[in-house]
TIKOL-43839 format. One record per residue (C-alpha): residue in one letter; z, x, y. Coordinates in pm, whole numbers, plus 50000, padded with zeros to 5 digits. Each point is the difference from the previous one (the first is absolute). Layout:
N
AZXY ...
***
This chain:
247
X236575236135067 X496744980149948 X500364969649770 X498225000949663 X498674976149740 X502775001549734 X500084989749635 X503024998449776 X500124999049612 X500785018949677 X496475010549955 X500965011049643 X496725013049833 X497984993250328 X497824979049799 X496904977250123 X502324974350126 X501805024250235 X496655014950097 X498944964150109 X502874999450232 X499705037050104 X496134999050079 X500754969450239 X502965018450178 X497795031050038 X497124979950142 X502244979850230 X501455031250129 X496495015750059 X498944966350180 X503065000650231 X499945038550039 X503505003349865 X501645019449742 X500644985449634 X503485004949863 X501124991749659 X503654997349856 X501045004049648 X502995006349821 X501935024049785 X501154995949745 X498534966849895 X502324972050106 X500184985149643 X501715034949902 X502674994450260 X500584963349989 X499544995749605 X501195034949865 X500584983749645 X496294993649964 X497895029649923 X497544997550293 X496595020649902 X498045011750301 X496505006350032 X499935024850284 X502715022550185 X500594996950345 X498075030550055 X497254985849826 X499864970250191 X500185018950331 X496865018449880 X498074971449892 X500844977550300 X498835029950240 X497065004549780 X499084961150053 X500155005150386 X503694995350098 X500755023050301 X503855000849926 X502044993149701 X503784993850019 X501665006249672 X503244978850069 X503095008649816 X501044969649800 X503684993849961 X502514970249955 X500855001650360 X496164995950096 X499874970749757 X502834982450180 X498185000150337 X499144967350152 X496104999450059 X500405003250365 X502205030449971 X497325018349748 X497294991450249 X501895013550304 X500735032049792 X496085002749931 X499024992550381 X502305027950110 X498235024249770 X496424984950069 X499554970750242 X498034971749845 X496774986650169 X499244979249665 X501774998949646 X497774993349682 X501654991349691 X498724987049651 X500444961849917 X503075002549802 X501935024550230 X503674996150103 X502605021150107 X503455002850103 X503444986649865 X499144976149724 X496285002950082 X500804977650295 X497065017950200 X497404975749876 X496314998450143 X501374970850248 X503045019350100 X497945028150086 X497694979750190 X502804990050213 X501335034950077 X496595011950090 X499544969850235 X503225009950173 X499315037449999 X496354997650115 X498175011249690 X497754980749774 X500434994349615 X496964999049768 X500244992749630 X497435012149743 X499244978649695 X500355016049662 X497135020049853 X498304983849695 X498455015449719 X498284979049707 X502484971450070 X503125019950026 X502195011450289 X499725036050042 X503925012749984 X501965030349903 X501644977549724 X496564992349861 X499305036649970 X503165010049830 X499324969949752 X496575015749953 X501205034449946 X502864987149746 X497274984249803 X497745033249990 X497174983050236 X499415029050211 X496734990150097 X501204966350114 X502765017450190 X497355021550163 X498164968450101 X502914989550209 X500935031550131 X496175010550099 X500415032949827 X501395014049664 X503704997849959 X501665035950077 X503165014849895 X501595032050132 X502475023949818 X500475034149873 X497855012749705 X500925026249758 X499045005749649 X497364973950007 X502464972250123 X500314983150321 X503604991650070 X500404969250217 X502674984050200 X502124976749816 X499294969850243 X496355007350010 X497944970349838 X497755014349700 X497474981749795 X500824987549650 X501135024249731 X498115005149681 X496534999350144 X497625028750102 X498594999550324 X497345020650154 X501405020150293 X499215023950301 X502395027350050 X500235014350359 X501665031450045 X499415020250352 X496304997050035 X499104996649647 X499154967049800 X500114998649628 X499084969349762 X501814993749689 X501754973549785 X503884993650028 X502694978249870 X503114987750151 X503705000949919 X503094982950165 X502905018149877 X499815025050188 X497084987750218 X497075021549949 X496155002649953 X498865023849698 X496635012249980 X498334996849639 X497935030350054 X500755031150178 X499124993950383 X499645032750224 X502885000850233 X503025021850094 X503604988150035 X500674983150318 X499214968650206 X497284976649879 X498474964849996 X498374980849760 X497584969250042 X499954975849717 X496244990949967 X499714977549704 X501194993749650 X498505028549781 X498474971749780 X498234981250287 
***
């Protein structure tokens, strides 16, 4: 099997910081006439390692796969994350990756670490690459108005109701999928939602139709409720949070 330009990460939300890394991976793959290959995990490692914490995710594994491919990645491996996987030594995990997709270069973010007790630091990965014949590349964080773009920062903005601020870091409006019925979109319990008690301008996507409206958020159970009737039929739908209605 031909080697590829490989990147590894949670990529939750596939925000501007992730895209900075992904675009460099894709460009490098084109330059070397190789394929680009991204590895992400499902469920999110925090859900497995710290189940007592209610981890709120920005994107499902399926959404991440779609966003990564839309950004130019040729192949995405959604690696099942388990406690057994977390116990692997860095060299064991890299060996598992190499068996699935031989590595020409590995590209990671500046804060990347992997393996048992996060022993797979940048320095350790560089040593593994030197021993195995592949190069390691580290990409510095993406900054926006003086702050590091991160999934945590986006969750914080959403929790404050700052959906336009979250969109700035994502590079697009924050989208939430669910099942709509009776003017309410029912959402997965672990999906990050904007702050309750605020009216938001939203766009509802269903099939090939797009509807604009105003909606509020509730957490128990998690749902998005439209303040005025929006044309729809029962079934899957997606809502983009555009801005606060008062903005």
